[in-house]
N, C-alpha and C positions, 0 to 999 in steps of 0.2 A: 509582433513579439508577445504582446499581452494575451492574445488569443491562444498562442502556443502554451504559455504558462497556465492558462485556465484549463486547457485540454489535458496537459500533463497532470495538473492538480486533481482534476475530476477523475481521470483514469487511475491514478495512483490511489486516490481515496476509495474508489470502488473496488480495486483489487485488494487493498489492505483490509477493507471491511469484509470482503468475502473470505479472505484468509483468516481473519479474526473470528468470524461467527459461523463458518462452515468448515468442513474438513477438506477444503480445496487445496491447501498448501501441502499436506501429506500426499495427496494424489499426484500433484505436479512433481514433487521431489522424488517420489517413487518411480514415476515415469521417466525421469531424467537420470535415475540411478544414484541419486544423492540422499538416500535414506539415512545415512549416518549423520546428516545435518539436522535431522528432526528434533532431537532434544535441545539443540541450541537455538534454532530458528522458530520452531512452533512453540513459542513461549509468550505469554502476555507481556513480559518485561521487554521483549523485542518488538512485537507487533503493535502494541498500543502507541509507543512513541513514533513509530513509522506512520501510523494512521494520523496521529496528531500533527506531524510535520506536513503531510499531504493536505490535511484540512486547513492548516495555516497558509500553505501555498495557494490553495483554492480561494480562501478568503482574501488574501492579498491581491490576487489577480482579478477577483471580482470587484474589490473595493477600489482599486486604482486603475480604472480603464483610461485609455488615452483617446 
């Protein structure tokens, strides 16, 4: 279970970092036909807390191995 948390944390951290620092999220939302969500989702007030949450999950999973 701990390894699963670590993998989810690392994957989410990498995805959130890519969406924060590159235009990956607009490309994905455009491909899915959800361009109307861009003003709400492609915002630092949304992406940075998600990145922080995944970083905390990664740190928790790495700090507390069984």
